[in-house]
C-alpha positions as CSV (number, residue, x, y, z in Angstrom):
1,M,9.4,-32.0,-40.3
2,T,13.1,-32.8,-40.9
3,T,16.1,-29.9,-40.8
4,P,17.4,-29.0,-44.1
5,E,21.1,-29.9,-44.8
6,T,22.8,-26.6,-44.5
7,E,26.4,-27.8,-45.7
8,S,27.5,-31.0,-47.1
9,P,30.6,-32.7,-46.2
10,R,32.1,-31.7,-49.5
11,A,31.2,-28.1,-49.4
12,R,34.0,-27.3,-46.9
13,P,36.9,-28.8,-49.1
14,A,35.8,-27.1,-52.1
15,F,35.3,-24.2,-50.5
16,R,39.0,-24.5,-49.3
17,A,40.2,-25.4,-52.7
18,Q,38.8,-22.0,-54.3
19,T,40.2,-19.6,-51.6
20,P,43.7,-19.4,-53.7
21,V,41.7,-18.7,-56.9
22,V,39.4,-15.9,-55.1
23,A,42.4,-14.6,-53.6
24,A,44.1,-13.9,-57.0
25,V,41.4,-12.7,-58.7
26,A,40.8,-9.9,-55.8
27,L,44.5,-9.3,-55.8
28,G,44.8,-8.8,-59.6
29,G,41.4,-6.8,-59.6
30,G,42.8,-4.5,-57.3
31,A,45.8,-3.8,-59.4
32,G,43.9,-3.5,-62.7
33,A,41.6,-1.0,-61.1
34,A,44.2,0.9,-59.5
35,A,46.0,1.0,-63.1
36,R,42.7,2.2,-64.8
37,Y,42.4,4.8,-61.9
38,A,46.0,6.1,-62.9
39,A,44.9,6.1,-66.5
40,S,42.0,8.4,-65.6
41,L,44.3,10.8,-63.6
42,W,47.2,10.9,-66.3
43,W,44.2,11.6,-69.2
44,P,41.3,12.8,-67.3
45,T,37.7,13.2,-69.3
46,P,36.7,16.8,-69.2
47,A,33.3,17.7,-68.0
48,H,30.8,17.0,-70.7
49,G,33.5,15.6,-73.1
50,F,34.0,12.3,-74.7
51,P,35.0,9.5,-72.6
52,W,38.5,8.6,-74.8
53,T,40.4,7.5,-71.7
54,V,37.4,4.7,-70.8
55,L,37.4,4.0,-74.5
56,W,41.4,3.4,-75.0
57,V,41.4,1.6,-71.6
58,N,38.9,-1.0,-72.9
59,V,40.4,-1.3,-76.2
60,A,44.0,-1.6,-74.5
61,G,43.0,-4.2,-72.3
62,C,41.2,-6.2,-74.6
63,A,44.4,-6.2,-77.1
64,V,46.2,-7.5,-74.0
65,I,43.7,-10.4,-73.0
66,G,44.3,-11.6,-76.8
67,V,47.9,-11.7,-76.6
68,F,47.8,-13.4,-72.8
69,M,45.3,-16.0,-73.9
70,V,47.1,-17.2,-77.3
71,T,50.2,-17.4,-74.9
72,I,48.7,-19.2,-72.0
73,T,46.9,-21.8,-73.8
74,E,48.5,-22.2,-77.0
75,V,52.0,-21.5,-76.1
76,R,53.3,-22.5,-73.1
77,A,51.5,-24.0,-69.7
78,A,51.1,-21.4,-67.3
79,H,50.7,-21.6,-63.3
80,P,46.9,-22.2,-62.4
81,L,46.6,-19.3,-61.0
82,L,48.1,-17.0,-63.6
83,R,44.8,-17.0,-65.4
84,P,42.7,-16.0,-62.5
85,F,45.0,-13.4,-61.1
86,F,45.8,-11.7,-64.6
87,G,43.2,-12.7,-66.7
88,T,40.3,-12.1,-64.8
89,G,41.7,-10.3,-61.8
90,V,43.8,-7.4,-63.5
91,L,42.3,-7.0,-66.9
92,G,39.1,-7.5,-65.6
93,G,39.8,-4.8,-62.9
94,F,41.5,-2.8,-65.8
95,T,38.8,-2.7,-68.5
96,T,35.7,-0.9,-67.4
97,F,32.5,-1.7,-69.0
98,S,30.3,-0.8,-66.0
99,T,31.9,3.0,-66.7
100,Y,31.2,2.6,-70.5
101,A,27.4,1.8,-69.7
102,V,27.7,5.0,-67.3
103,D,29.3,7.2,-70.0
104,I,26.7,6.1,-72.4
105,R,23.6,7.2,-70.0
106,N,25.8,10.8,-69.4
107,L,26.3,11.3,-73.0
108,L,22.5,10.7,-73.6
109,D,21.5,12.6,-70.4
110,G,23.6,15.4,-71.7
111,G,21.7,16.1,-74.9
112,R,24.6,14.3,-76.9
113,A,22.6,11.2,-78.3
114,G,24.8,11.1,-81.3
115,A,27.9,10.9,-79.3
116,G,26.4,8.3,-77.2
117,L,25.3,6.1,-79.8
118,V,28.7,6.1,-81.6
119,Y,30.4,5.2,-78.0
120,L,27.8,2.6,-77.8
121,A,28.6,0.9,-80.9
122,V,32.4,1.8,-81.4
123,T,33.6,0.6,-78.0
124,P,32.7,-3.2,-78.2
125,L,33.5,-3.3,-81.7
126,A,37.0,-1.8,-81.0
127,A,37.2,-4.2,-78.4
128,L,36.5,-7.1,-80.2
129,A,38.9,-5.9,-83.3
130,A,41.7,-5.6,-80.5
131,V,41.3,-9.0,-79.1
132,W,41.2,-10.6,-82.7
133,T,43.9,-8.5,-84.2
134,A,46.2,-8.8,-80.9
135,A,45.5,-12.9,-80.9
136,T,46.3,-13.1,-84.8
137,A,49.5,-11.3,-84.5
138,T,50.4,-13.0,-81.6
139,R,50.2,-16.3,-83.3
140,R,51.8,-15.2,-86.4
141,V,54.7,-14.0,-84.3
142,L,55.2,-16.9,-82.2
143,T,54.9,-19.3,-85.3
144,R,57.9,-17.7,-86.9
145,R,59.7,-18.2,-83.9
146,Q,59.4,-21.9,-84.0
147,P,62.1,-23.8,-86.0
């Protein structure tokens, strides 16, 4: 019986190459989560209330991702760590679809099925509309600025 290979010679350099990306995502995620937490302190959801803060945080984060992605993919080249830091890290930590799922469950368990179903439908629709609207508006603004 032979022993299985646990680590190939190529695995170590690939891991080292990804270390800056993982660090950028982690740092950005911490910043985004802190910003989301600050939003929840600034605009707390009352007990048994509708989770407006999470809804608007998700919509705002999706709008920002629309602007960001158009800017870094269609307008100018960005540093290779900007997209992992800001797009994945900051905006991934800021938007919170896991809390959205918990909020739906809480609304349903609290006997507010109607509000839970509305929230279930409105959040992804508003988030997609925010991405599309922000990306479209960014393209229009940037096209008008070009000579």
